[in-house]
VOVO-840482 format. One line per field, with one value per atom (N, C-alpha, C, CB): chain; residue number from 1; x negated, y negated, z negated; atom name. Coordinates in pm, 1 decimal, padded with zeros to 6 digits, m for minus. Last residue first. Glycine has a CB too. Example, Ala and Ser with C-alpha at 12.3 -4.5 7.8 and 13.67 -1.06 7.14 Angstrom:
BEGIN
chaine = (A A A A A A A A)
num = (2 2 2 2 1 1 1 1)
x = (m01285.0 m01367.0 m01290.0 m01408.4 m01319.0 m01230.0 m01320.0 m01130.8)
y = (00225.0 00106.0 m00003.0 00059.8 00569.0 00450.0 00330.0 00447.3)
z = (m00708.0 m00714.0 m00787.0 m00572.5 m00780.0 m00780.0 m00780.0 m00904.6)
atome = (N CA C CB N CA C CB)
REM end
This chain:
BEGIN
chaine = (A A A A A A A A A A A A A A A A A A A A A A A A A A A A A A A A A A A A A A A A A A A A A A A A A A A A A A A A A A A A A A A A A A A A A A A A A A A A A A A A A A A A A A A A A A A A A A A A A A A A A A A A A A A A A A A A A A A A A A A A A A A A A A A A A A A A A A A A A A A A A A A A A A A A A A A A A A A A A A A A A A A A A A A A A A A A A A A A A A A A A A A A A A A A A A A A A A A A A A A A A A A A A A A A A A A A A A A A A A A A A A A A A A A A A A A A A A A A A A A A A A A A A A A A A A A A A A A A A A A A A A A A A A A A A A A A A A A A A A A A A A A A A A A A A A A A A A A A A A A A A A A A A A A A A A A A A A A A A A A A A A A A A A A A A A A A A A A A A A A A A A A A A A A A A A A A A A A A A A A A A A A A A A A A A A A A A A A A)
num = (94 94 94 94 93 93 93 93 92 92 92 92 91 91 91 91 90 90 90 90 89 89 89 89 88 88 88 88 87 87 87 87 86 86 86 86 85 85 85 85 84 84 84 84 83 83 83 83 82 82 82 82 81 81 81 81 80 80 80 80 79 79 79 79 78 78 78 78 77 77 77 77 76 76 76 76 75 75 75 75 74 74 74 74 73 73 73 73 72 72 72 72 71 71 71 71 70 70 70 70 69 69 69 69 68 68 68 68 67 67 67 67 66 66 66 66 65 65 65 65 64 64 64 64 63 63 63 63 62 62 62 62 61 61 61 61 60 60 60 60 59 59 59 59 58 58 58 58 57 57 57 57 56 56 56 56 55 55 55 55 54 54 54 54 53 53 53 53 52 52 52 52 51 51 51 51 50 50 50 50 49 49 49 49 48 48 48 48 47 47 47 47 46 46 46 46 45 45 45 45 44 44 44 44 43 43 43 43 42 42 42 42 41 41 41 41 40 40 40 40 39 39 39 39 38 38 38 38 37 37 37 37 36 36 36 36 35 35 35 35 34 34 34 34 33 33 33 33 32 32 32 32 31 31 31 31 30 30 30 30 29 29 29 29 28 28 28 28 27 27 27 27 26 26 26 26 25 25 25 25 24 24 24 24 23 23 23 23 22 22 22 22 21 21 21 21 20 20 20 20 19 19 19 19 18 18 18 18 17 17 17 17 16 16 16 16 15 15 15 15 14 14 14 14 13 13 13 13 12 12 12 12 11 11 11 11 10 10 10 10 9 9 9 9 8 8 8 8 7 7 7 7 6 6 6 6 5 5 5 5 4 4 4 4 3 3 3 3 2 2 2 2 1 1 1 1)
x = (m10526.5 m10479.9 m10516.7 m10536.7 m10638.9 m10519.3 m10465.4 m10410.2 m10845.9 m10878.4 m10760.0 m10928.1 m10728.3 m10789.5 m10816.2 m10920.6 m10423.0 m10556.7 m10610.2 m10553.0 m10272.0 m10264.7 m10405.6 m10203.2 m10113.6 m10238.5 m10214.8 m10346.3 m09784.2 m09902.3 m10024.4 m09914.2 m09528.8 m09624.9 m09739.5 m09678.6 m09234.6 m09349.4 m09447.4 m09417.3 m09047.3 m09000.5 m09111.1 m08948.1 m08986.2 m09103.8 m09055.2 m09190.0 m08755.7 m08809.7 m08941.0 m08830.2 m08701.7 m08603.2 m08663.0 m08508.0 m08978.8 m08896.5 m08812.8 m08986.1 m08930.9 m09009.5 m08919.6 m09068.7 m08816.0 m08808.0 m08901.1 m08661.5 m08820.2 m08783.3 m08769.8 m08656.2 m08912.8 m08774.9 m08729.1 m08759.1 m09174.5 m09084.6 m08938.2 m09126.2 m09287.1 m09283.4 m09182.7 m09422.6 m09259.3 m09193.6 m09182.4 m09270.0 m09423.0 m09279.8 m09203.7 m09257.3 m09675.0 m09619.2 m09467.7 m09686.2 m09698.5 m09694.1 m09632.6 m09835.1 m09715.5 m09604.6 m09587.4 m09629.7 m09953.4 m09826.2 m09706.2 m09822.4 m10143.7 m10124.2 m09988.5 m10236.3 m10127.6 m10087.5 m10059.2 m10194.8 m10231.2 m10097.9 m10045.9 m10102.1 m10485.2 m10384.9 m10244.6 m10421.6 m10611.9 m10604.2 m10489.1 m10737.4 m10592.1 m10525.2 m10508.3 m10604.1 m10753.2 m10611.9 m10534.4 m10597.8 m11002.0 m10937.6 m10788.2 m11004.1 m11039.4 m11041.5 m10970.9 m11186.4 m11042.4 m10931.1 m10925.0 m10942.0 m11134.2 m11166.3 m11046.5 m11264.6 m11030.2 m11114.8 m11134.3 m11251.7 m10721.4 m10822.3 m10900.4 m10757.8 m10486.2 m10586.6 m10692.9 m10650.1 m10159.0 m10294.6 m10391.6 m10325.0 m09820.3 m09935.9 m10064.5 m09950.2 m09473.9 m09582.9 m09702.4 m09543.8 m09218.3 m09324.7 m09433.6 m09379.1 m08864.5 m09004.7 m09096.1 m09036.0 m08617.6 m08626.7 m08770.3 m08546.0 m08479.1 m08575.0 m08579.3 m08715.6 m08346.2 m08306.6 m08409.4 m08163.0 m08454.8 m08464.7 m08419.9 m08608.2 m08467.1 m08335.3 m08337.9 m08282.1 m08731.8 m08648.1 m08509.2 m08635.4 m08871.7 m08858.7 m08770.1 m08995.0 m08888.9 m08801.3 m08782.1 m08857.3 m09085.7 m08942.1 m08850.4 m08916.7 m09330.9 m09284.8 m09133.4 m09324.2 m09428.7 m09366.3 m09317.2 m09464.1 m09560.4 m09431.9 m09356.6 m09453.3 m09796.1 m09704.3 m09564.8 m09758.6 m09908.5 m09879.3 m09776.9 m10007.7 m09939.9 m09849.5 m09812.5 m09914.1 m10122.8 m09992.5 m09896.1 m10010.0 m10290.3 m10281.3 m10139.1 m10315.9 m10249.8 m10300.1 m10297.9 m10218.7 m09971.2 m10108.2 m10144.5 m10206.3 m09672.9 m09755.6 m09894.4 m09689.8 m09357.0 m09496.5 m09581.0 m09536.6 m09022.8 m09128.8 m09264.5 m09116.2 m08854.1 m08793.8 m08897.3 m08699.6 m08814.4 m08917.4 m08853.8 m09045.3 m08585.9 m08608.6 m08719.4 m08479.1 m08495.7 m08603.6 m08635.2 m08567.1 m08441.2 m08408.9 m08522.7 m08266.8 m08645.6 m08511.2 m08452.2 m08422.3 m08977.1 m08887.1 m08751.3 m08947.1 m09243.1 m09124.0 m09032.1 m09053.2 m09584.8 m09454.7 m09345.1 m09443.0 m09919.7 m09807.6 m09681.8 m09785.9 m10275.4 m10155.0 m10043.0 m10178.1 m10453.1 m10449.6 m10329.8 m10448.7 m10526.1 m10530.1 m10532.9 m10652.7 m10471.0 m10453.8 m10444.1 m10327.7 m10487.8 m10591.0 m10579.5 m10725.6 m10267.6 m10277.1 m10375.7 m10318.3 m10109.2 m10219.6 m10235.9 m10350.7 m09763.5 m09875.1 m09987.6 m09831.1 m09553.8 m09639.4 m09757.0 m09557.1 m09400.9 m09486.6 m09582.0 m09401.0 m09236.4 m09350.8 m09450.5 m09304.1 m09130.5 m09124.7 m09252.6 m09105.1 m09185.7 m09048.1 m09030.6 m08951.0 m09468.8 m09410.3 m09266.6 m09494.3 m09737.8 m09593.2 m09540.9 m09517.8 m10030.5 m09965.6 m09819.1 m10035.8)
y = (m11137.9 m10999.1 m10929.5 m10923.2 m11383.8 m11374.4 m11231.6 m11468.7 m11358.6 m11400.9 m11389.0 m11543.5 m11304.8 m11193.9 m11233.0 m11149.6 m11426.0 m11462.2 m11351.6 m11597.2 m11261.7 m11284.8 m11315.0 m11160.9 m11327.3 m11314.0 m11343.0 m11408.5 m11254.8 m11259.4 m11233.2 m11395.0 m11253.1 m11355.8 m11365.0 m11328.7 m11214.1 m11158.6 m11271.0 m11042.1 m11386.7 m11264.4 m11199.4 m11165.2 m11690.0 m11621.0 m11498.8 m11716.6 m11823.8 m11728.5 m11663.7 m11797.6 m11983.1 m11895.1 m11787.8 m11976.2 m11986.1 m12048.2 m11941.9 m12124.4 m11808.7 m11840.1 m11914.9 m11709.6 m11958.8 m11861.5 m11904.8 m11847.6 m12167.3 m12035.2 m11929.2 m12044.6 m12416.8 m12384.3 m12245.3 m12395.3 m12435.5 m12551.1 m12512.7 m12648.3 m12182.8 m12242.8 m12357.1 m12293.4 m12150.9 m12058.2 m12117.5 m11925.9 m12361.8 m12360.5 m12269.1 m12315.0 m12276.7 m12405.1 m12407.3 m12522.9 m12038.8 m12033.7 m12161.6 m12012.5 m12150.4 m12059.2 m12050.2 m11917.7 m12301.4 m12369.1 m12279.4 m12417.4 m12095.8 m12204.2 m12270.7 m12308.0 m11941.1 m11883.6 m11991.5 m11789.5 m12132.5 m12073.8 m12018.4 m11961.4 m12177.8 m12283.4 m12233.5 m12391.1 m11920.4 m11985.4 m12086.4 m12055.5 m11880.6 m11788.1 m11851.1 m11656.9 m12094.7 m12086.8 m11995.9 m12036.5 m12026.0 m12150.4 m12148.0 m12271.5 m11780.9 m11785.3 m11910.5 m11781.1 m11846.8 m11770.1 m11778.0 m11625.1 m12160.4 m12042.9 m11978.4 m12078.7 m12495.6 m12395.3 m12278.7 m12455.7 m12654.9 m12593.9 m12491.7 m12528.4 m12909.8 m12834.5 m12784.8 m12921.1 m12890.9 m12938.1 m12849.0 m12937.2 m12984.4 m12895.9 m12968.9 m12826.3 m12953.2 m13029.4 m12935.5 m13089.5 m12967.4 m12881.4 m12974.5 m12781.8 m13037.9 m13074.2 m12963.5 m13207.2 m12929.2 m13058.5 m13106.8 m13162.3 m12604.6 m12692.3 m12823.4 m12626.4 m12292.6 m12432.8 m12515.3 m12453.5 m12019.9 m12096.2 m12239.7 m12093.0 m11888.4 m11900.4 m11985.9 m11763.0 m11868.8 m11952.9 m11974.6 m11890.4 m11684.6 m11818.5 m11910.7 m11881.0 m11458.2 m11454.8 m11592.2 m11359.2 m11530.0 m11519.8 m11523.7 m11393.1 m11777.1 m11638.8 m11631.7 m11580.5 m12033.5 m11987.1 m11843.0 m12000.5 m12069.3 m12138.0 m12091.0 m12288.5 m11934.7 m11878.7 m11940.4 m11901.6 m12110.9 m11971.5 m11911.9 m11887.0 m12342.2 m12343.4 m12201.3 m12418.6 m12245.3 m12304.0 m12298.8 m12447.2 m11981.5 m12065.3 m12121.5 m11983.5 m11990.6 m11933.3 m12034.4 m11811.4 m11969.6 m12004.5 m11941.9 m11958.8 m12098.9 m12001.0 m12053.2 m11959.1 m12126.9 m12168.0 m12060.0 m12190.4 m12236.1 m12138.4 m12203.0 m12080.4 m12431.9 m12302.1 m12195.0 m12316.7 m12693.0 m12609.9 m12473.7 m12597.3 m12956.3 m12821.6 m12750.5 m12739.4 m13190.8 m13198.2 m13062.7 m13296.2 m13077.2 m13192.0 m13203.6 m13176.1 m12825.8 m12854.0 m12955.4 m12722.7 m12746.0 m12823.8 m12837.3 m12963.4 m12523.6 m12563.1 m12633.4 m12439.7 m12580.5 m12551.4 m12604.3 m12612.6 m12448.9 m12528.3 m12492.1 m12507.2 m12442.4 m12406.2 m12499.5 m12413.7 m12371.2 m12417.6 m12363.1 m12568.1 m12491.3 m12378.6 m12431.6 m12287.8 m12580.5 m12619.2 m12494.9 m12707.4 m12541.6 m12480.5 m12515.1 m12522.1 m12690.5 m12545.8 m12479.1 m12518.3 m12929.4 m12893.2 m12740.9 m12957.9 m12972.6 m12918.3 m12883.7 m12792.2 m13036.9 m13147.6 m13102.0 m13248.6 m12811.5 m12853.6 m12966.6 m12897.2 m12808.8 m12718.0 m12762.3 m12574.5 m13120.8 m13022.4 m12939.3 m13092.6 m13285.3 m13235.2 m13131.6 m13351.0 m13294.9 m13295.3 m13244.8 m13208.0 m13414.6 m13388.4 m13399.0 m13488.4 m13363.6 m13391.6 m13351.2 m13317.8)
z = (m11219.4 m11219.6 m11347.4 m11101.9 m11197.5 m11282.5 m11288.5 m11231.1 m11022.3 m11158.9 m11252.9 m11158.6 m10776.4 m10851.9 m10996.8 m10785.2 m10666.0 m10715.4 m10805.3 m10792.2 m10406.9 m10551.3 m10600.2 m10627.1 m10097.9 m10173.2 m10320.4 m10117.0 m10092.3 m10006.2 m10089.7 m09933.4 m10209.0 m10246.6 m10147.8 m10384.8 m10010.8 m10083.3 m10109.0 m10003.6 m09910.4 m09976.2 m10058.7 m09872.4 m09846.6 m09900.5 m09978.5 m09992.3 m09779.2 m09681.7 m09724.9 m09550.3 m10018.4 m09955.9 m09866.3 m09876.7 m10252.5 m10147.6 m10075.4 m10045.9 m10566.6 m10447.0 m10348.0 m10382.0 m10877.4 m10768.0 m10655.2 m10716.1 m11057.3 m11106.4 m10998.6 m11180.1 m10990.9 m10954.7 m10999.6 m10806.8 m11101.8 m11102.0 m11081.9 m10994.3 m11066.9 m11200.8 m11207.2 m11240.7 m10788.0 m10880.5 m11020.7 m10885.9 m10696.5 m10664.8 m10760.9 m10519.1 m10791.0 m10835.2 m10813.4 m10759.4 m10640.0 m10785.9 m10842.6 m10843.3 m10385.2 m10416.7 m10567.9 m10356.1 m10415.7 m10388.8 m10415.5 m10245.3 m10465.4 m10561.5 m10541.7 m10548.6 m10231.4 m10359.0 m10462.4 m10410.4 m10050.8 m10029.9 m10161.9 m09921.4 m10162.3 m10165.8 m10135.2 m10068.7 m10125.0 m10256.1 m10261.0 m10288.7 m09849.8 m09941.8 m10078.9 m09953.5 m09759.1 m09721.6 m09816.4 m09577.8 m09864.4 m09907.3 m09875.6 m09839.5 m09721.6 m09868.1 m09921.5 m09919.2 m09449.0 m09504.2 m09656.9 m09460.9 m09316.4 m09395.8 m09461.7 m09499.4 m09338.3 m09274.3 m09369.8 m09232.3 m09320.9 m09407.1 m09327.5 m09531.3 m09303.9 m09230.1 m09327.2 m09118.1 m09418.0 m09446.7 m09371.2 m09600.9 m09330.6 m09333.3 m09366.4 m09201.4 m09297.2 m09355.4 m09366.0 m09495.5 m09072.1 m09122.4 m09173.1 m09011.2 m09087.4 m09068.7 m09120.9 m09139.6 m09102.7 m09034.2 m09019.4 m09109.0 m09045.7 m09109.7 m09032.5 m09116.8 m09045.4 m09039.8 m09116.7 m09098.0 m08849.3 m08973.3 m08950.8 m09027.7 m08609.4 m08673.2 m08799.5 m08707.0 m08545.4 m08459.7 m08519.5 m08321.2 m08688.1 m08746.0 m08663.2 m08761.5 m08536.3 m08653.8 m08717.6 m08756.5 m08336.0 m08305.1 m08427.3 m08230.2 m08415.3 m08428.0 m08408.4 m08565.8 m08418.8 m08294.1 m08301.1 m08180.3 m08653.7 m08638.9 m08515.2 m08631.9 m08596.6 m08695.7 m08681.7 m08838.0 m08409.1 m08373.1 m08467.9 m08374.4 m08566.6 m08451.0 m08408.0 m08333.3 m08770.6 m08801.3 m08683.0 m08845.9 m08860.8 m08741.2 m08737.2 m08608.9 m09219.9 m09095.5 m08982.4 m09057.1 m09449.0 m09414.2 m09280.5 m09524.0 m09617.7 m09548.6 m09519.6 m09420.7 m09755.9 m09770.1 m09705.6 m09921.0 m09705.4 m09678.8 m09697.5 m09536.4 m09791.7 m09759.7 m09728.1 m09642.8 m10007.6 m09946.7 m09919.3 m10039.5 m09959.6 m10012.0 m09934.7 m10005.8 m09859.0 m09957.9 m10019.6 m10067.2 m09545.9 m09630.0 m09731.3 m09701.3 m09542.5 m09494.4 m09591.4 m09484.4 m09448.3 m09532.7 m09464.4 m09563.0 m09467.6 m09393.7 m09492.1 m09326.2 m09510.4 m09569.8 m09479.5 m09711.1 m09488.4 m09440.9 m09518.6 m09290.0 m09450.7 m09524.3 m09480.9 m09678.7 m09148.2 m09286.0 m09359.8 m09290.9 m08825.9 m08917.7 m09060.0 m08889.8 m08494.1 m08634.4 m08722.8 m08651.8 m08220.6 m08304.3 m08452.8 m08254.9 m08121.3 m08098.0 m08193.0 m07953.9 m08335.8 m08246.9 m08238.4 m08295.5 m08331.5 m08409.2 m08312.0 m08492.7 m08171.6 m08214.9 m08301.5 m08291.4 m08136.3 m08024.8 m08062.6 m07907.9 m08359.5 m08354.3 m08247.8 m08326.6 m08487.3 m08378.5 m08378.5 m08240.7 m08693.3 m08686.9 m08576.0 m08665.4 m08916.0 m08781.8 m08789.3 m08684.1 m09099.7 m09102.4 m08960.3 m09197.7 m09298.3 m09172.4 m09182.9 m09056.1)
atome = (N CA C CB N CA C CB N CA C CB N CA C CB N CA C CB N CA C CB N CA C CB N CA C CB N CA C CB N CA C CB N CA C CB N CA C CB N CA C CB N CA C CB N CA C CB N CA C CB N CA C CB N CA C CB N CA C CB N CA C CB N CA C CB N CA C CB N CA C CB N CA C CB N CA C CB N CA C CB N CA C CB N CA C CB N CA C CB N CA C CB N CA C CB N CA C CB N CA C CB N CA C CB N CA C CB N CA C CB N CA C CB N CA C CB N CA C CB N CA C CB N CA C CB N CA C CB N CA C CB N CA C CB N CA C CB N CA C CB N CA C CB N CA C CB N CA C CB N CA C CB N CA C CB N CA C CB N CA C CB N CA C CB N CA C CB N CA C CB N CA C CB N CA C CB N CA C CB N CA C CB N CA C CB N CA C CB N CA C CB N CA C CB N CA C CB N CA C CB N CA C CB N CA C CB N CA C CB N CA C CB N CA C CB N CA C CB N CA C CB N CA C CB N CA C CB N CA C CB N CA C CB N CA C CB N CA C CB N CA C CB N CA C CB N CA C CB N CA C CB N CA C CB N CA C CB N CA C CB N CA C CB N CA C CB N CA C CB N CA C CB N CA C CB N CA C CB N CA C CB N CA C CB)
REM end
């Protein structure tokens, strides 16, 4: 799914998401998408869309959030701008 306004995200939408500014990924996250997008600290972020996938269950969300952050680091040599910490680390790679 892809939206340009937080208000267009269904209230109960849960899964993994990424904030995009032009073609740059600036944040990858997981959880209740609209609630997380409404956090005060995110009101200052410059983005033109949020892309998201609906996923049930915290385990699947943690897996895919970590997978996408890892993919971004391998491709660009760094985490997205607003991902200061990795979050979940896959146990199989520890």
